[in-house]
N, C-alpha and C positions, 0 to 999 in steps of 0.2 A: 170426400171419398165416395159417397153414394152417387153424386152427380157424375163423377168420372166412370164409375162402374156402369151407370145407366147409359152413358154415351158409348162405351165399349160394347155393351150388349146390343145396342142399336146397330152399330157398325157390323158386328159379326152375325147379325140375324138376317142379313140380306138374302141368303138363299131361302129362308123360311117365308119371306114375304113375296117371293117371286110367284107370279100367277101365269098359268098356261093360257095362251091366247087361243080361244076356241072359235073365234069368228073367221069365217071364210073371207077371201079377198072381196067378193061381191058384197058381203055384209059391211065390211069396213069402208068400202067406197060409197055405200048408200047413206052412211051417217053424215049429217050436216055439222057435226061437232068434231070433225077430224082436225088434226094438226096440219100445219102447212108442210111443204115438202121437206123442210129442215127439222130435225129433231132437237137441235140446239136451241136453248132458250136464254133470254136475258130478262132478269127480274129487276124492277125498280121499287124501292121502298120509301115511304114517307110516314113519319109519325112524330109524336111529342112525348117527352118525359118531364113532368113537372114544369112545363113551359119551355124546355130546351128542345130545339129542332133535331130530329133524327132523320138522316137520309142514307140510302145505301143502294147497292147494286149486287146482284148475284148472276153468275153464269153457270149453266148446266150444259155439259157436253152431250147430253141425251135426256130424254124424258122417261126412259125406262128405269126400273129399279137397278141400282148398282152403278149408275152413271156418275162420273166425277164432276166436280165443279169448283167454283171459288166464290168468294164474297169480299165486298168492301163495305165498310160502315163508318159513318162520321156523325158524331153527336156534338152539338154546340154546348158551351158552358152556360150555366144559369146561376146567378147570384141572388141571394136574399139577405138584405141588411149587411152588405159587404162580406158575406160568408158564402162560399161556394156550396150550393146544394146539389148541383149536377155537374160532373166533371167533363171537360172537353176531352173527347176520346176519338181515336181513329183506330179501326181494327180491320185486319184482312187475313185471309187464310183459305183453306180448302175444305171441301165437304163431299159427302156421298149422298146421292139422291135415293131415298127410300119411299116408294109409293105404298102407303098403308091402305088407302081406299081410293079407288079411281073408277067411279061408276057414272055413266051417262054424263051429266053436266057438272058433277061435283067431284072434287078430289081432296084428299088429306095427305100431305106429304111431310116427312121428317127428313131433315138434313143434318146429321151429326158430322162434326168435323173438328179441326184443330187450327189454331191461328195465333196471331200476334196482335196485341192491343197496346197502344201508346196512350197513356193517361197523363194529362197536363196538370201541374200544380197540386199534386197529392200531398196532404200533410204527412210529414214524417217526424221522427223524434228530433231531427236537426232543423226543421223548418218545412219548406215546400220543395218538391222536386218533381221532374217529369219521370215517369216510371214506364218501363216496358214489361208487359205481362205476356206469358206464354201459357196456353191452356186450351181445354176443349171448348167447343161451342155447339149449340144445337138450335135449329130453326124448325118451328112447327107451323105449317101453313095450311089453311083451309080456303080453297078457292073455287070459284064457279067459272066454267069454261064459256068463252064467248065464240062467236063465229070467227073464222080465220086463225084459230089456234091461240088467241090471247086468253089470259086468265086474270081475274080480279078477285081479291079477297083480303084476308087478314093474316098476319104472320107474327108469331111470338119468337123473340130472339133472346138467347141466353149466352153469356160469355163468362168463363171462370178463370181464375188465377191459380196456377199450380205451384210455381217456384218462387215468386217474389214475396219475401217476408216483410218488406217495407210497406206494403199496401194492405189495408184492412178491408173495410166494408165496400169501398167503391170498386173493388176488383171483381165483384159479382154484379153484372149488369143484366137487367131483364127489361125488355120493352115490347110493346105491341105496336105494330105498324100496319099500314095499308100496303098491299103489294099488287103490282101489275106485271104480269109476265107475257112475253111475246116471243114467237119463234124468230130466229135470225138465220 
């Protein structure tokens, strides 16, 4: 319940985080860390959880606070002594871009959202089954801007299960990945 409340607070606090742009057009064009002509961005993620590979992609319709976007995430399965320690998971959904801190070359961004996750071979009371989970997600990223509008950094991703009672602990997934964003 606390995680759901935190996600909703982030979504509804968009106007509070909005910052007035006080730079003139001359100052904006003088900066060598400007974004390319498009404000849309594509992010690529790569990480590991207990030896399982995590890959993903995000799309943002804009770089400003309040821009909508979407995500796709895939995690491979990892077995230890024929027991699954990391579940094969595929997740996708939508999010809202919230720029918490965006100064000079550094930015801290939060992307709360909601999505669908499909987890394979989850142990249940009747054996194993593939489960579909619906719930909130949140991405926390800290990036450094590069020339040409690209960004590189780290991102923490959390997914939660709200409605599926067959799934216990694997329904909450948290991972840390490297992220590379580029304008498209």
